[in-house]
C-alpha positions in Angstrom: 0.0 0.0 0.0 1.4 3.4 -1.0 1.5 5.8 2.0 -0.4 9.0 1.4 1.8 12.1 1.8 0.0 13.8 4.6 2.3 16.8 5.2 1.9 18.3 1.7 -1.9 17.8 1.9 -2.1 19.4 5.4 0.1 22.2 4.1 -2.0 22.7 1.0 -5.3 23.0 3.0 -3.5 25.3 5.5 -2.8 27.6 2.6 -6.3 27.5 1.2 -7.8 28.2 4.6 -5.4 31.1 5.2 -6.7 32.7 2.1 -10.4 32.0 2.4 -10.6 32.9 6.1 -8.9 36.3 5.5 -11.1 36.8 2.4 -14.2 36.1 4.5 -13.2 38.8 7.0 -12.5 41.3 4.2 -15.8 40.7 2.6 -17.6 41.0 5.9 -15.8 44.3 6.6 -17.5 45.9 3.5 -20.9 45.4 5.2 -22.5 44.4 1.9 -25.0 41.8 3.0 -25.6 40.5 -0.6 -22.0 39.7 -1.2 -21.4 38.4 2.3 -24.3 35.9 1.9 -23.2 35.0 -1.6 -19.6 34.2 -0.4 -21.1 32.0 2.3 -23.0 29.8 -0.1 -20.7 30.0 -3.1 -19.2 26.6 -2.3 -22.5 25.0 -3.3 -22.4 27.0 -6.6 -19.4 25.0 -7.7 -21.4 21.9 -8.3 -22.3 22.7 -11.9 -18.7 23.3 -13.0 -17.6 20.3 -11.0 -19.8 18.0 -13.0 -18.8 19.6 -16.3 -15.1 19.5 -15.6 -14.8 16.1 -13.9 -14.4 14.2 -17.2 -11.3 16.2 -17.8 -9.8 14.6 -14.7 -10.1 11.1 -16.3 -8.8 12.3 -19.7 -5.8 14.1 -18.2 -5.2 11.4 -15.5 -5.9 12.3 -11.9 -2.2 12.6 -11.0 -1.6 15.2 -13.7 -4.9 16.9 -12.9 -3.9 17.1 -9.3 -0.6 18.8 -10.0 -2.1 21.3 -12.5 -4.9 22.2 -10.1 -2.5 22.7 -7.2 -0.3 25.0 -9.3 -3.4 26.9 -10.4 -4.7 27.3 -6.8 -1.4 28.7 -5.7 -1.1 31.2 -8.5 -4.6 32.4 -8.2 -4.0 33.8 -4.7 -1.1 36.0 -5.9 -3.2 38.9 -7.3 -5.4 39.3 -4.2 -3.1 41.7 -2.3 -3.3 44.2 -5.2 -7.0 44.1 -5.9 -9.4 46.9 -4.9 -11.1 46.0 -1.6 -14.6 45.8 -3.2 -16.8 42.9 -2.1 -18.1 42.0 -5.5 -14.7 41.8 -7.1 -13.2 39.7 -4.2 -16.1 37.3 -4.2 -16.2 36.8 -7.9 -12.5 36.2 -8.1 -12.7 33.6 -5.3 -15.1 31.5 -7.4 -12.4 29.9 -9.7 -10.4 29.0 -6.5 -13.4 27.2 -5.0 -14.1 25.3 -8.3 -10.4 24.2 -8.5 -10.4 23.2 -4.8 -13.5 21.0 -5.2 -12.2 19.5 -8.5 -8.9 18.6 -6.7 -10.9 16.6 -4.2 -12.4 14.6 -7.0 -9.0 14.1 -8.5 -7.6 12.8 -5.2 -10.6 10.4 -4.7 -10.1 9.1 -8.2 -6.4 8.6 -7.8 -6.8 6.7 -4.5 -9.2 4.4 -6.1 -6.7 3.5 -8.8 -3.5 3.4 -6.7 -4.7 1.2 -3.8 -8.4 0.2 -4.0 -8.0 -2.2 -1.0 -6.4 0.5 1.2 -9.0 3.1 0.3 -10.6 3.3 3.7 -7.3 4.0 5.6 -5.9 6.3 2.9 -9.0 8.5 2.6 -9.5 8.6 6.3 -5.9 9.9 6.9 -6.1 12.2 3.9 -9.3 13.9 5.0 -8.0 14.1 8.6 -4.9 16.0 7.2 -7.1 18.3 5.2 -9.3 19.0 8.3 -6.3 19.7 10.5 -4.7 22.0 7.9 -8.0 23.8 7.4 -8.5 24.3 11.1 -5.1 25.9 11.6 -5.4 28.1 8.5 -8.8 29.3 9.6 -7.3 30.3 13.0 -4.3 32.1 11.5 -5.8 33.8 8.5 -7.6 36.7 10.2 -4.7 37.6 12.5 -2.3 37.6 9.5 -4.7 40.0 7.7 -4.6 42.3 10.7 -0.8 42.3 10.7 -0.6 43.2 7.0 -3.3 43.0 4.3 -1.1 41.0 1.9 0.2 38.5 4.4 -2.5 35.8 4.3 -2.8 35.7 0.5 1.0 35.5 -0.1 1.2 32.9 2.7 -1.7 31.0 1.0 0.1 31.0 -2.4 3.4 30.0 -0.8 1.9 27.1 1.2 0.1 25.7 -1.9 3.2 26.0 -4.1 5.4 24.5 -1.4 3.0 21.6 -1.0 3.1 21.1 -4.8 6.9 20.6 -4.6 6.6 18.2 -1.7 3.8 16.2 -3.5 5.6 15.9 -6.8 8.0 13.0 -5.9 5.1 10.9 -4.6 3.1 11.4 -7.8 6.0 10.4 -10.1 5.2 7.2 -12.0 1.4 7.8 -11.5 1.0 10.2 -14.4 0.1 9.1 -17.9 3.7 8.8 -18.9 4.1 6.2 -16.1 2.7 2.7 -15.6 -0.8 3.9 -14.7 -3.6 3.4 -17.1 -5.2 6.4 -18.7 -9.0 6.9 -19.0 -10.7 8.6 -21.9 -13.4 10.1 -19.8 -17.2 9.7 -20.2 -19.9 12.2 -20.8 -21.7 13.8 -17.8 -25.1 12.3 -18.6 -23.6 8.8 -18.8 -21.8 9.2 -15.5 -25.0 10.2 -13.7 -26.8 7.3 -15.2 -24.1 4.9 -14.2 -24.2 6.1 -10.6 -28.0 6.1 -10.3 -28.3 2.8 -12.1 -25.6 0.8 -10.4 -27.5 -1.7 -8.2 -24.7 -2.6 -5.7 -24.1 1.1 -4.9 -27.8 2.1 -4.4 -28.3 1.1 -0.7 -25.0 2.7 0.4 -25.7 5.8 -1.6 -29.1 6.0 0.3 -27.2 5.6 3.6 -24.8 8.4 2.5 -27.7 10.7 1.7 -29.3 9.9 5.0 -26.0 10.8 6.7 -25.7 14.1 4.8 -29.3 15.0 5.7 -29.0 14.1 9.4 -25.7 15.9 9.7 -27.0 19.1 8.0 -30.1 19.1 10.3 -28.1 18.5 13.4 -25.4 21.1 12.8 -27.1 24.0 10.9 -28.1 25.8 14.2 -25.2 24.7 16.4 -23.9 28.2 16.8 -27.2 29.3 18.3 -27.5 26.3 20.5 -24.0 26.7 21.9 -24.8 30.3 23.0 -28.2 29.4 24.4 -26.4 26.7 26.5 -24.6 29.5 28.4 -21.3 29.2 26.7 -19.2 32.4 27.3 -18.6 34.2 24.1 -14.9 34.0 24.6 -15.1 30.2 24.5 -17.6 30.0 21.6 -14.9 28.8 19.2 -13.7 26.1 21.6 -16.8 24.0 20.9 -16.2 23.9 17.2 -12.4 23.4 17.7 -13.2 20.3 19.8 -15.7 19.1 17.2 -13.1 19.5 14.4 -10.5 17.7 16.5 -12.9 14.8 17.1 -13.6 14.6 13.4 -9.9 14.6 12.6 -9.2 11.8 15.1 -12.2 9.8 13.9 -11.3 10.1 10.3 -7.6 9.4 10.9 -8.3 6.2 12.8 -11.2 5.0 10.7 -9.1 2.3 9.1 -8.5 0.6 12.4 -12.2 0.4 13.3 -14.2 -2.7 11.9 -16.7 -1.7 9.3 -19.7 -3.0 11.2 -18.7 -1.2 14.3 -18.3 2.1 12.5 -21.5 1.8 10.5 -23.7 0.8 13.5 -21.7 2.3 16.5 -21.0 5.5 14.6 -24.6 6.7 14.4 -25.2 5.7 18.0 -22.2 7.7 19.2 -23.3 10.6 17.0 -26.7 10.5 18.6 -25.2 10.4 22.1 -23.0 13.4 21.2 -26.1 15.3 20.0 -27.9 14.6 23.3 -24.9 16.0 25.2 -25.0 19.1 23.1 -28.5 19.8 24.4 -27.0 20.0 27.9 -25.7 23.3 29.5 -22.1 24.5 29.2 -19.6 22.9 29.8 -21.1 19.5 29.2 -22.0 20.3 25.7 -18.3 20.5 24.9 -18.0 16.8 25.4 -21.0 16.4 23.0 -19.2 18.3 20.3 -16.0 16.2 20.6 -18.1 12.9 20.6 -20.2 14.0 17.6 -17.1 15.0 15.6 -15.4 11.6 16.5 -18.4 9.7 15.4 -19.0 11.5 12.1 -15.4 11.5 11.2 -15.2 7.7 11.3 -18.6 7.1 9.9 -18.1 9.4 6.9 -14.7 7.7 6.1 -16.4 4.3 6.0 -19.3 5.5 3.9 -16.9 7.2 1.5 -14.8 4.1 1.1 -17.9 1.9 0.5 -19.0 4.3 -2.3 -15.6 4.2 -3.8 -15.4 0.4 -3.7 -18.8 0.0 -5.3 -18.5 2.8 -7.9 -18.5 1.5 -11.5 -15.0 1.2 -13.0 -16.0 3.3 -16.1 -15.7 7.1 -15.6 -14.6 7.2 -12.0 -13.9 10.9 -11.8 -17.4 12.0 -13.3 -19.0 9.3 -11.1 -17.3 10.7 -7.9 -18.3 14.2 -9.0 -21.9 13.1 -9.4 -21.8 11.5 -5.9 -20.4 14.8 -4.5 -23.2 16.8 -6.1 -25.9 14.5 -4.7 -24.4 14.7 -1.2 -23.9 18.5 -1.4 -27.5 18.9 -2.6 -28.9 16.8 0.3 -26.8 18.8 2.8 -28.2 22.1 1.3 -31.7 20.8 1.7 -31.1 19.8 5.3 -29.6 23.2 6.1 -32.6 25.0 4.5 -35.0 22.8 6.4 -33.2 23.5 9.7 -33.5 27.2 9.1 -37.3 26.9 8.6 -38.0 24.3 11.3 -35.8 26.0 13.9 -37.7 29.3 14.0 -40.0 28.1 16.7 -37.7 25.7 18.5 -34.0 25.8 17.6 -33.4 22.3 19.0 -36.0 20.7 16.7 -33.6 20.3 13.7 -31.0 18.8 16.0 -33.5 16.3 17.3 -34.5 15.4 13.8 -30.9 14.9 12.9 -30.6 12.6 15.9 -33.5 10.5 14.6 -31.8 10.4 11.2 -28.7 8.8 12.7 -30.8 6.3 14.7 -32.5 5.4 11.4 -29.3 3.7 10.4 -30.4 0.8 12.6 -33.3 0.2 10.3 -30.9 -0.9 7.6 -29.5 -3.7 9.8 -31.5 -6.5 8.0 -30.3 -5.2 4.6 -27.2 -3.3 3.6 -25.8 -3.2 7.1 -26.1 -6.9 7.7 -22.7 -8.3 8.9 -22.9 -11.1 6.3 -23.5 -8.6 3.5 -20.6 -6.4 4.7 -18.3 -9.4 4.8 -19.3 -10.2 1.2 -18.5 -6.6 0.2 -15.0 -7.0 1.8 -14.4 -10.0 -0.4 -15.7 -8.2 -3.4 -13.3 -5.3 -3.0 -10.3 -7.6 -2.5 -11.1 -9.3 -5.8 -12.2 -6.2 -7.8 -9.9 -5.1 -10.6 -8.7 -1.7 -11.1 -6.0 -1.1 -8.6 -2.7 0.2 -9.8 0.5 -1.1 -8.2 
């Protein structure tokens, strides 16, 4: 199994978070509500370009696509120190960065499927943990750097991304089209969507993934309000989310050491327990944030690996992009529902999210049956498509 280069990936996400967190502060400073709100939801507006551009990842080969996207992301931050501080301009120029960032995730997921299909769970868990840790540090450091000098966070973002590119390059040697890896021709967008929706082995685990996305969105959309209502001092407001992120990082990093059946059944139970603790007053809710993060980190890693193992071999990058769009769309729906349902009782969306996690137990006779999961383990070991 090829070990994933975690340092370059943590450094790359550190750089991205430095830039985006500073940019969020600059846009907020303008006081223009329209552009502040647009910047907050712009990540969801990348889904169209993501679907359209994902076949290019297959045609170019994910290793080459990953390098080109990392270079592009580093270079795109360089003009920001010299731009007029106008909200509209800053937000619109951030959009290509967001598209490139999401497309790079698709490239990584595709590459891991080809390089080591059997080690997908451990590799993706550690990779997403490294991203989460780098993003957390970058989000904390970006605004202070902006206060020190307006150009610092953007130059640091570009430098971190370009340095990570240099560190990543040796690992990717031999995986590009000129190496031993096979090269895909790419498939049209419509065919990729049809393959994902029509692939019978994937359907029940796609349904579980959508249930997870909906429950998670409902449970977390109003967490900021609930944390304050629980009596948390404003100075410690960020501590709750830092512990939640730390729990997610640990859960994701260690997912490969947790048996699949334990993660898929115990994870929702631990998530539900964490949500119950979040309903308690400060400081007990801090434990709930950490427990919830730990549970969702491990559970999401196992679900992501299952989707990867069961994804049709043809058109992997467009298929992964289609899955990402479905999950993002479900999360958006859950967040919108939480905003509507939480007007009368802000705890109602969280309670519904708790029920969503407990609904995983209803799948025990079917896709979560231990015998069926053991059969899936044998299937992934025998499945073709892993590059050595």
